[in-house]
N, C-alpha and C positions, 0 to 999 in steps of 0.2 A: 234567627232562631237562638234561643237560650240553650246552652249546653251545660248541664249540671256538672259533668266531669271537668269542664273548664273552671267553673266556680269553685269546685272542691280543690282543684290544683292551685288556684290562686290563693285560697284560704290557707292551705298547707304551706305554700311558699312564704306567705306573709308571716305566719306563726313561726316558722323555722328561722326566718331572718330576724324577727323581733327578738328571738331568743339567742341570736348570734351563733347559730349552729350551721355547719356545712351540710351539704347533701350527704357526704360520706359519713358524717357522724350520725345523722338521723337514720340513714339506710342501715348502718351497722347495728344500731340499737333496736331497730324495728325488724331486723333479719330479713330485709328485702334487698334486692340487687340495686346498686347505685343507678344504673341505667334505667331500670324500671321506675324508681322514685322520680327521676328526672322527667320521664315521660308522663307520669301522673301529674306532677307539678305543672307541666306545660299543657295539660288537658288532652294529651294524645292517647292515654290509656285510662280505662275504667278501673278503679280500685274496688276490690271486693270489700264486704263489711269486715272480714277478718283482717285485711291489710289496713283498712282505716283504723280499726281498733289498735293494731300494732303501732301505727304511726302516731295515734293519739297518745299511747303510752310512752313512745319514744320522745314525744314533744312535751310530755308531762301536762297534758290538758285533757279534760273529759271530752269524749266523742260528742256529747251533746253540745258542747261549746262550738265545736267545728261545724256541726250540722246547723246550729242556730245561725252562725255567721253566714253559712252558705244560703240558708233560707232568707236571711235579711238582704243579702246581695241580689238574689233572684227577685225578691219583692221589688227592689228598686228598679231593676231592669224591666219588670212588668208594669212599672208605673204605679205600684201600690204605695201610697204615702205613709200609711200607718199599719204596722204589723202588731197585733195584740201581744202583750207581754204575759198573758195568762191563758191558761187552758179554760175553755168554756165550762160552766158548771155542769151541764148535761154530760159532757164527755168525761169529766172528772168523776162524776157519780157512777157512770157505767164502768169505768176502769177500776174504781175502788170496789164495786160490788163483784166484779170478775176476780179481782185479786183475793178477796175474802173467801171466795169459793175454793181456792187452792189449798 
């Protein structure tokens, strides 16, 4: 079974390590407890969207990049060989029309 929380944790850990940051540094900047961040990275805790946004800010990456990487990893686990790099035209048109109504 694929656990999204595990993939999110792996992506967050990879990003943190690529940036040469410690758990303590990222937890402090994101205003989350060190132990909690450790559990999120190990896939033991689910991170809320607010926590993910704080962690993205602390890592200086857009949350969309984190989610894209999570999606790509899950696609590989599901055996999907190609993940489209663009939003389908129909979806884009519906989103654009909804945004223009605001």
